[in-house]
BADRENKE-603167 format. One record per residue (C-alpha): residue number from 1; residue in one letter; x, y, z. Coordinates in steps of 0.02 Angstrom, whole numbers, plus 50000, padded with zeros to 5 digits. Example, Ala and Ser with C-alpha at 12.3 -4.5 7.8 and 13.67 -1.06 7.14 Angstrom:
% BADRENKE-603167
num;residuo;px;py;pz
1;a;50615;49775;50390
2;s;50684;49947;50357
This chain:
% BADRENKE-603167
num;residuo;px;py;pz
1;m;51692;54302;49175
2;i;51707;54230;49348
3;r;51801;54069;49381
4;f;51767;53963;49534
5;d;51887;53831;49595
6;n;51747;53759;49699
7;k;51640;53647;49586
8;a;51489;53652;49702
9;m;51488;53842;49703
10;a;51501;53846;49514
11;e;51352;53730;49498
12;q;51251;53838;49617
13;a;51292;53991;49513
14;r;51237;53901;49355
15;a;51074;53849;49438
16;i;51038;54028;49495
17;f;51071;54092;49319
18;a;50958;53959;49242
19;r;50816;54004;49362
20;s;50839;54188;49318
21;l;50822;54149;49133
22;t;50647;54081;49161
23;h;50592;54258;49207
24;c;50672;54339;49054
25;r;50611;54370;48879
26;q;50705;54418;48724
27;i;50680;54596;48665
28;t;50702;54638;48483
29;r;50785;54797;48422
30;e;50618;54861;48357
31;e;50533;54835;48526
32;w;50675;54924;48614
33;q;50671;55072;48495
34;q;50482;55088;48511
35;s;50495;55091;48700
36;r;50617;55238;48697
37;t;50500;55386;48697
38;i;50562;55564;48704
39;w;50510;55575;48887
40;r;50605;55415;48933
41;r;50762;55473;48842
42;f;50753;55640;48933
43;k;50739;55552;49102
44;q;50885;55438;49060
45;r;50996;55584;49011
46;w;50947;55680;49168
47;a;50984;55529;49278
48;y;51152;55504;49191
49;w;51197;55686;49218
50;l;51151;55675;49402
51;l;51253;55518;49431
52;v;51405;55571;49330
53;r;51415;55755;49375
54;i;51322;55791;49536
55;d;51349;55631;49637
56;p;51540;55633;49631
57;y;51539;55818;49678
58;l;51428;55785;49829
59;a;51532;55633;49880
60;r;51694;55736;49875
61;r;51612;55874;49974
62;q;51552;55752;50108
63;w;51723;55670;50113
64;r;51808;55838;50146
65;m;51687;55875;50287
66;l;51735;55716;50382
67;p;51843;55746;50535
68;d;52026;55695;50520
């Protein structure tokens, strides 16, 4: 949760959120489960592995290569 002391900024944030809701639709659990094919689950696991395992390794390696 974000709290704004500025009332105008809070109203703008609410308006942006309300506009975003007009582009959304509710997805039921059944729809979500049907959309999760074996191929999609494989891609999601592969992407997770890349981001969790490979990306931090590459970032540390690049950090070490920076000049002092």
